[in-house]
PATORSE-718027 format. One record per residue (C-alpha): residue in three letters; z, x negated, y negated. Coordinates in steps of 0.05 Angstrom, whole numbers, plus 5000, padded with zeros to 4 digits. Each point is the difference from the previous one (the first is absolute). Layout:
// residues N
ALAZXY...
//
This chain:
// residues 1040
MET773043721021GLU505350295047VAL506849684992GLU504050585031GLY500050324932ALA500749694931LEU506849734981THR503049844933ARG503649344990GLU506750375005GLU497850315066ILE497649325026TYR507049734986LYS503150585039TYR495649835059MET501849264993LYS507450175003MET499150485059PHE495949515041LEU503549354982ALA494549694959SER503649524953ARG497749674936GLU500249345038GLU495150275051ARG495750294945ASP499549334964GLN500349495056VAL496750355059LEU495250534977ARG497549674936PRO498049335034MET496250385053ALA496250404948GLU498649374959GLY497549525053GLY498750395064GLN505349585036GLU506850155028ALA505849784957VAL502649315021GLY507149764998SER504349435024MET506849855031GLY502350535049ASP502950705002ASP507449934984THR501450744992PRO503750425052MET495850355052ALA499250744983VAL505350255048LEU505149514971SER498450144928SER504550434956LYS493950184958ASN494650515014ARG494449685040THR493450295024LEU499250175073TYR494449475006ASP505349464989TYR503050165068PHE493649775034ARG498549275015GLN492849795015GLN498749725069PHE496149355006ALA497149585056GLN503449365023VAL496849525051THR496050535038ASN494850484970PRO499749554938PRO499050264929ILE493050014970ASP498049734932PRO497550634966LEU496849624942ARG496349435035GLU498350425061SER498350654965LEU494050115046VAL504650285053MET504450414953SER498850724981LEU503650564962GLN494650515016THR503250685012HIS496650585035LEU502650704989GLY498550595045ARG501850265069GLU500049515057HIS495350215055CYS499349805073LEU498449275009PHE495650135060THR495050474968GLU495249934942THR498850624958GLU498050194929GLU507350164985HIS501849275012GLY496349834936HIS503550514956ARG504649494967VAL502249824931ASN499549244992LEU504349624950ASN499749254987SER507649994990PRO505950465017VAL502449934928LEU496950594962SER497649984929PRO501250624956ARG492650195008LYS500049935075TYR506550395006TYR497150564958ALA493750015042LEU503950005065LYS504750554977ASN494250434979ILE495249815056ASN495350565018ILE498549865073ALA501150545052ASP501949485053TYR505449704956PRO504550534969VAL505649724957GLN507050264987LYS505349714954PHE507450015021GLY505549904949ILE505849605028ASN505150214948TYR505850425025ASP506050384971PRO506549665023GLU503850654986GLN496150355055THR498849445051ASP501749285013LEU495249415007GLU499749995076GLN498350755004ALA494949934944VAL496549445039LYS499950425063ARG497350614962LEU494549574970CYS497949775070LEU499550725024ASP496050214938VAL495049435010GLU499550155074ALA498350734986ALA494849804949VAL496749505047ARG499850525056SER496650474951GLY494449494988ILE502549584941GLY497149305007CYS503149654940CYS507450084985ILE502049744931LEU507449874995SER502049984927ASP506549864963SER497050194932ASP502350594958ILE507449815001VAL504450514965PRO507550044986GLY503850275059GLN495249735053LEU499849325034PRO493949645028MET501249785071PRO498249255008MET492549975013LEU500749475054MET504750475037ALA495350594992VAL493949615024GLY503649705060ALA503050665022VAL493550394994HIS496249445035HIS504750005060HIS500550755002LEU492550085004ILE499849495055ALA505350385038VAL496350664996GLY493249695016GLU496850134932ARG500049304968CYS492649875012ASN498150654966ALA502649824931ASN500749454948ILE506349894959ILE498949834927ALA506249784961SER499750174926THR506349664975ALA503749714942SER504449595046ALA494949505026ARG497549514949ASP499649315031ALA496449755063HIS506150025044GLN501550734984ILE492850225011ALA499749595064ALA506350355025LEU496850684989ILE493849795038GLY504149675054TYR503450675012GLY493750415003ALA497050114931SER492449974999ALA499849884926VAL504849944941TYR499450244929PRO505249624957TYR499550464940LEU506149744962SER497049314999TYR494050274964HIS504450374950ILE504049374985LEU493549604991CYS497550544952ASP506549934960LEU499349244999VAL493050054973GLN501850524948SER506049604976GLY495849374993GLU504249615052LEU493949975046LEU493749764964SER494950295046ASP495350585009LEU503450545040ASP494650025054VAL500349245008ALA507650035004PHE499650525056LYS494849595038ASN504149364993TYR506250365024ARG496550255063LYS496949315011ALA506949694999ILE502850535047ASN494149905047LYS501349255002GLY507350135014LEU498350485056LEU495349495032LYS505649484996ILE505050475033LEU495050175056SER498249285011LYS507349795010MET499750345067GLY493149755017ILE497050694986SER493250014966THR498650754986ILE504150534967ALA498150485056SER503949565049TYR506049984953ARG500350754987GLY505850295039SER501949325028GLN507150034972LEU500249244994PHE506649984964GLU507349895014ILE504950494970VAL506549704974GLY505250534984LEU497650695021SER503750435052SER496950195066GLU499550734979VAL495249804943VAL496249515043ASP499150485058LEU497350564957CYS495749614951PHE498849295026THR500250075075ASP500749355040THR500349554939PRO505049435013SER506650174964ARG505749595027ILE506150144957GLN499850754982GLY501650194927ALA498450554951GLY498850715024PHE496550604970GLU506250194960ASP500349314967LEU492750014982GLN500650704971GLN505949794957ASP495849424974GLN494650494980GLN505050464965ARG502749414959LEU493049824980ALA498450724981ARG506150044955GLU497649384963ALA492850214999TRP501450664965SER505149704952ASP496549814935ARG505849544983LYS498749565061PRO494849474986VAL495049735051ASN503449485044PRO498849304972GLY499349725070GLY503649395027LEU497249955070LEU495349424984LYS504449644949TYR507350064982VAL501550544949HIS507250104978GLY503050645027GLN494350125050GLU499049785072TYR504649445024HIS496749315009ALA503349495044PHE497649454954ASN502250334935PRO501449594938ASP507549975014VAL498849715070VAL494749504975GLN504549764943ALA506149945045LEU496049575049HIS497649564943ARG507049894974SER502549795068VAL494649515022GLN498549714931ASN507349844988ASN501749805071ASP505450554998TYR502050295066ALA504950484966ALA493950294963TRP496650065068HIS505450485020ASP498450424939TYR492750005020ALA501750165073ALA504450574978LEU494350314960VAL495749985063ASN505050155054GLN503350584963ARG493650304971PRO498050735011ILE496950095069ALA493149704994THR498349755070LEU501750215071ARG504749425008ASP504250274943LEU501950565047LEU502549495051LYS507149764986LEU503649405031ARG506150205040ASP506449864963ASP504850045059ILE498749295024VAL504949424995PRO496749494954LEU499449265016PRO502049444953MET494149724960ALA501349325029GLU497850265069ILE493350274975GLU493949565008PRO498249614937ILE494650214952GLU495649425024LYS499250345068ILE498750684968ILE494849734952LYS496149735059ARG498550735016PHE497250134929ASP492749964982SER496550134934ALA494850525014GLY492549864998MET497849964927SER493749614987LEU498649464950GLY495650454959ALA504650594999LEU505649524977SER499349444950PRO500149295030GLU506849884968ALA503250615032HIS496649875067GLU502549285003ALA506950184975LEU501050495058ALA497549485050GLU504549454973ALA506050464998MET499150225072ASN498649295025THR506249714968LEU504350575028GLY497249985070GLY496250664997ARG492550115000SER495050204946ASN493550355015SER493449764970GLY496950704996GLU492750085014GLY497149544947GLY500449325034GLU504149424975ASP498649344966SER500349445051VAL503849564950ARG506050455015PHE499749865075GLY505549545023THR504050104936ASN505850464983LYS494850464966VAL496450175065SER500150715025LYS502649975071ILE496950685016LYS492550014994GLN496850684997VAL493450195032ALA497450644969SER493450375006GLY496749594945ARG501749345034PHE500249674931GLY501649265006VAL501550055075THR498049305025PRO502549575058HIS504049574951TYR503350634970LEU501850275069SER502449335028SER505049934943ALA503650655018GLU506550145036VAL498250745005ILE493050304996GLN500150734980ILE494350485016LYS500350544946ILE497450635034ALA502350454944GLN504049994935GLY505650494986ALA497550214931LYS492850135023PRO499350025076GLY493050095026GLU496949684938GLY497649314982GLY502149604940GLN496249874937LEU501249444951PRO496850174933GLY495149484974GLY504449884939LYS505349705045VAL495049545037ASN500649364959GLU497849305023LEU506249895043ILE499650685034ALA492649925012ARG500949315030LEU505550235047ARG496150615022TYR493349645004SER496750464950VAL497350024929PRO504450074937GLY499850684966VAL497350375061THR504250575029LEU502349835071ILE500150555053SER504050025064PRO497250495052PRO504550575022PRO499749765073HIS500349325032HIS492949975026ASP502349635061ILE505450525017TYR497250655026SER504850065058ILE506549725026GLU496049525043ASP496649744937LEU506849894969ALA502149625062GLN493949554991LEU501749854927ILE507249845020PHE497249535053ASP495349684948LEU505949864955LYS504449735055GLN494449535020VAL499049704930ASN507649934990PRO503850035065THR506849874966ALA499550594952LEU502750705013VAL494950554992SER502350624963VAL496650684994LYS501550434939LEU499750765011VAL501850584955SER504850555020ARG496750635026PRO500950475060GLY498249625063VAL501149314970GLY504749865057THR494350095050ILE495649544957ALA505649494998ALA500650015075GLY492649845005VAL500949444949ALA505649715042LYS495550035062ALA494649644959TYR504949414996ALA502250054928ASP506649644987LEU502350424941ILE498650714976THR501250234929ILE500950744984SER498750144927GLY502350624963TYR495650424954ASP504049774939GLY497649285001GLY496549714940THR492749864984ALA496249644945ALA494950574996SER498850645037PRO497750724988LEU506050424980THR498750495057SER501049435050ILE506349744967ARG503150705000TYR497650335063ALA498549505056GLY504949695050SER506950205021PRO507149744987TRP501549365038GLU506350335027LEU495650455043GLY495149475022LEU505249465013SER504450435043GLU494150275039THR497449305012HIS506849735022GLN501050585048MET492949975028LEU500249255012ARG506750065036ALA497750585042ASN494049605023ASP503749355014LEU496549644943ARG505649934949GLY502149335029LYS493149704990VAL499050114925ARG503849954935VAL500050624956GLN500149974924THR499850534946ASP498250004926GLY498850514945GLY505050124944LEU505849585026LYS504649884941THR507149845022GLY504149735057LEU501650715020ASP492550125011VAL499849375043VAL505950235042LYS497050705011ALA493349705018ALA503349545051ILE503850595030LEU493450375009GLY496849415036ALA497749464951GLU501549275014SER496849744936PHE498650294932GLY494449964948PHE500950054925GLY494350084951THR501350404937ALA507349804991PRO498649244999MET494550144949ILE505050354956ALA504849415010LEU494549564970GLY499750434938CYS495550595018LYS502050624960TYR496550495046LEU495050234948ARG494850195053ILE494249644966CYS498749465052HIS492950265011LEU498249904926ASN501249245000ASN504450064938CYS506949945031ALA504849944942THR504549525039GLY494649545028VAL502150155072ALA493850405022THR494449734957GLN495049435000ASP499650014924LYS501849294978THR503050214933LEU504550535031ARG502349525053GLU501549444952GLN503550424947TYR503550555039TYR501549755071LEU507349825000GLY501450015075THR503149405035VAL501049795072GLU507450074989MET499350744983ALA496450135065ARG505249595037ASN505650404968PHE496850655023PHE499849805073ARG506849664999PHE503350614969MET496450465049ALA502649595058GLU507149984972GLU500250754991THR497350085071ARG505949575025GLU504950454964TRP497250625034MET500149645067SER507349844989ARG501550734988LEU496450195064GLY503649485042VAL493849615021ARG499449254995SER492549924999LEU493750394985GLU498049905073GLU505950425021LEU498250544950VAL492850135022GLY499350695031ARG507450204992VAL498550724980ASP507150185021LEU502249694934LEU496350534959GLU502050714981VAL495450534972LEU502050284933PRO499250744988GLY495949924937VAL500850324931THR494350504992GLU498550575047LYS493749655023GLN503749365015LYS505250385040LYS494650265046LEU497349325019ASP501049765071LEU500449245002SER502149965073PRO493249725022ILE501249394955ILE506749825033TYR498350245070THR502249605060ASP501550155073GLU502349655063LEU493149745017LEU499049694931GLN507049725000SER498449615063LYS494349634965PRO500249404952GLN500950154926THR496749354976CYS494649505019GLN502249575060VAL494349495001SER497749464952ARG492750255002ASN495850535035THR495549555041PRO493150275017PHE497950085073ASP493749614985LYS502249274997GLY493349754974TYR499449455052LEU493149764979ALA502249954928GLU506249605020ARG495649535042MET495549894940VAL506049824957GLU502549525053ASP493149675003ILE498449984926LEU506749944963PRO499749234999ALA493150044966ILE502850504949GLU506049564984ALA495549394993LYS494650394962SER495049675047GLY496150625022GLY496250015065GLU495950445046TYR502950435057HIS497050475052TYR503050635030SER497950635036VAL502650664973SER500550715025ASN501450654964CYS507349925020ASP500549394955ARG502150304933SER500849694931ILE496949355022GLY500649494944ALA506050314966ARG505149535032LEU495949404980SER498950264929GLY507550114993GLU501449285021ILE494749744952ALA502550434941LYS507249815012ARG498349264994HIS493949984955GLY499350674964ASN493950445002GLN494749464987GLY503749345013MET496149855065ALA493250254977ASP497349284997ALA501949845072PRO499150665038VAL501850165071LYS494050315035LEU501250515056ASN494050135046LEU501350655036GLN496150365055GLY500950735020VAL502350654969ALA505649914950GLY505550524994GLN502550324936SER501049594936LEU495949375015GLY501349524943VAL505250444967TRP503449644940ASN495149425011ALA502049394960GLY495549474970GLY499449465052LEU498650465059ASP492850155020ILE498950495057TYR493350035037LEU499350565051ARG494350115048GLY500950735020ASP502850564959ALA506650234970ASN504050634990ASP502950294936TYR503249624941VAL496149355004GLY501949554942LYS505250494974GLY503949664944MET496249345009ALA501149514943GLY495349445020GLY496349665056LYS494250295036ILE498850525054VAL493149995034ILE498350515053ALA493450025038PRO497750345065PRO500049585064GLU494149535001ALA496550375058SER500150674964ARG493450374997PHE501850584954SER498450024925SER506449794966ASN498750424938GLN500050635043ALA506649865036PRO507249984976ILE503449335007ILE506650124963GLY504350624994ASN503050404943THR503949794938CYS497949275002LEU501949564941TYR505250514977GLY503649664942ALA496449335010THR501149524942GLY495349435019GLY496049655054LYS493450185032LEU498050485056TYR493249995032ALA498650515054ALA493250055034GLY500350755012ARG502450644969ALA507050124974GLY503950655010GLU503050464947ARG503749774938PHE497149305002ALA502949564945VAL504950544977ARG504349704945ASN496249345006SER502649544944GLY496249365010CYS496649915067ILE492549845004THR496950365059VAL493350165032VAL498950545053GLU493850365026GLY502350724986ALA506450394985GLY503050695009HIS503350494952HIS504149794939CYS497649274998CYS502949604941GLU505150544984TYR505249794948MET496849304998THR502549564943GLY496549335015GLY495549615045VAL492850095022VAL497450455055VAL492949965028VAL497750565046LEU493349855033GLY498950725023ASN501950714986THR507050254983GLY503950645007PRO501850474942ASN505149874945PHE498249274989GLY504149684945ALA504950564988GLY505649744955MET496549324994THR502449644937GLY498049285013GLY495449555040PHE492950205017ALA495550155059TYR492849945023VAL497350555045LEU493249985036ASP497350714995GLU493850035043GLU500650745013ARG501050164925THR506350415013PHE505249594963VAL499350384935ASP503250605034ARG505349585036TYR503749634945ASN505750294960MET497750064928GLU506850064968LEU501549274986VAL493949605022ASP492749904978ILE494249785042GLN493949624978ARG494349595028ILE499949244997THR492649904987SER500549914924GLU500549344963ALA507250164980THR502150025073GLU496749355022ALA506849675011TYR501850575047ARG493649905040HIS501849275011ASN507150205017LEU497650505051GLU495249515032SER505549485004LEU504850485034ILE494850225051LYS498349275015ASP507349855014PHE500550625043VAL494049815042GLU502449285006GLU506950225024THR498050585047GLY492949845021SER498350734985ALA492850185016TRP500350594951GLY502949564946GLN494349505011GLN494950564996VAL503050244934LEU500049294973GLU492749885019ASN497950654967LEU504849984942GLU494550034947SER497250655027LEU506950295014LEU503149844931ASN497950684972LYS503950335056PHE506649674982TRP505150344955LEU505249624960VAL506450424998LYS504949844945PRO505750334962LYS497750374938ALA505049634958ALA497449315020SER494249614969LEU495049645044GLN501749324971SER507550065007LEU499450235073LEU496449385024GLU504349544957HIS506450305028THR497549905071ARG498449274987ALA506849904967ALA503550275061PRO496249665057GLN504850225054
//
């Protein structure tokens, strides 16, 4: 086994000190990966300073923030859609694409770019004439040369070797010795990669990084993103050896190594998928990162064309970091660093929510003590520089105004929201306390993505902001019609580009009921919204929401990243009313640590870019802009307003106000304060939070904000928005901080100054007025109010979008989701329906269409019936022709859909309760399904049932291809010809009878007549965790 030479435990510790591998990382990152083959998971957010702001030594990888897709080019789910993902790596010279020769096949194929010790040894000692290998040490003597010159010399050495015929260049930082420094591997790989491109030799060589510095998925992804073909993380293997030998890791060494690589591979796939990339070959050299805090001289040489907006550390600073590390590494007296990046460790990296801050906040809000709030605010506002806004100082040469002239806290609190935290992540008590506090103060609370109990609607415990996330849990017409603001969560600051996951242990009876699922089953939110693949799709969803609740504002939540201003401009043009820009340091109930630490940008960058871009494009006056992510004091509020925010979201701090101690164990369901757990005992015995504590937090926040406004001479927050002239840039304390250029954040010019700073309209009204939908409401509203039902006839065209949503909204507002089910309104439609027919369909609305329909039919439907059949004169075979588009029944919670024809891709994705029959379906049918029944009387596309944890399906498999088309991870398939499945045969026959009766389908009739002979061609698809008996009983118990 080749591990770059054997190392003693003492030598391992020297390497750990030199390459910033702490005991915390050893125990909480590497060990979990080796034990379970999964990335380490954490909770809350990253409250440490960014690398350039830190006074501690930080690895170069910490300067790089992962890019992620928002709205367009959506992320992929690498787990449920693994059929399109690949880490296969091919080594060897790249030959001409337009010829086909024997040399094209002379390749070394790897199933992953993460090398095992055996593969590295084989590669280093490969005996193939076409693939000569040379190893380059990247250590240098600082007495003879500096870091920049050493990098340039390495580039020339590699170039010479490649020109001489070397095909594999191994860059290695092993063999460290006193007096020499290893140049950062990421810098070496990036510089060599770009140099070979510049001299036209890049296709003739592969770069292999043998390094101690890269140990987690982000670090390895960064090396690949800057040109490495493969990575050998040798120090990780040494540390795992030490863990096994010391007995801390109870595993065979080979198993530990395999699990570690398995976890890294999963992390790499996740990072690729955030940008909608499916193969590692497409990611290699893509540079899909933002750099925060490196100077242009470093970027130009090593990371050419990577976004880097605020300058920062140069070669000299990075070399000094290496020299400090070397002194510690070769000093036997210096122990291995204990860590402190993941959790607070006294004397190590600064944490914004350190114990002193948490306790000071508790003292203030628990005792209703505003004087104690000043103590808390002083700890935050006078802390060591931890965020970019800490380098922005309010001018002190302004004549203050008397406090009596400043707007009262009641007006300020109207601009405050509690951030989206679901009932599931939070305990019911904490969730309701925040809602009640905000409602009594005049602010707004956010439901999060887990739905909300309808008994809270219309009370002071209602969440005025209803969130619509990718999982669509609990999103029904009643839920949406009860909202003042509907927020579309495109991404979350702590884990942008990823979906959520609620562990099965947190899914109790209440959570399952609200999310239309089964207790104890883990609930998965997809990384993308499957109805948002473009800005036009987002515009459609916004239109859907404005149809079901015309009085609500529609908000879109984005995460700060380069180009977010351009995305925000598109969102404004899509008729959103409010845009939220979240910072990377927001909280989360559960997320991989590499996402918490390395994805997203500071909100200061994203907010200022958004504000400037909207003003430059004459859009600022049409939308409200909000920010959230780590806001802690009134000074934060004031600075956010100056950078362009009109309203402000608070998540973690209100949780702490309710008693949270910031223990970072939310994902384990054993929160010691009862705030973030569903465990009944913990909630009853340890939850001490009250509505008054939450009220105190927001009142004190508003009062402190008033004090800062008084000092700045402004009477209202409205006057403060965009006033960058009130800020001064501080020089910073460390050499790196002094080299930052924050001018882009506070930029303005004459053009921008001529444009509005705030929203000038009450709502951003869509161009499409939905005239047919309004005519329907005018005709049918009396019948809805009287619950008398009736039958109505209309012609539709593909310009008529979201038909039924306006009626469902009116029904839900008056009677709830199912209150009119006994006296339904029947719509008889003729023609081709536009997008989103029957979206958010309520019980009491039955839609019959002769014709066909576009995408999103029945999306979010909660009840009623949608029946679609071809025109009566049609001569084609309905089971051979599509009749509805893609992503139909997305997030449906009830009702019935019968379509006499084929459905498009992602049919019944996240279906939670709808019963449906179609005559064929495309790729990814029943993906993430948690309830309901799906009957497919024809063939399906691949990946059927991926992520399916509830409900069941029948599939007619005449061509005997279904065995290869379903996703085997979570579902089983079986025939229904045995005695044990007799009830299912009757159930299937009943469903097909209803289908034929409603649609008049000739194919359905044929199947029904020949059902006895076709039974052995039907598959029953069910979750592995579900029993046959419980499935059918659960369906009967939830007849919607």
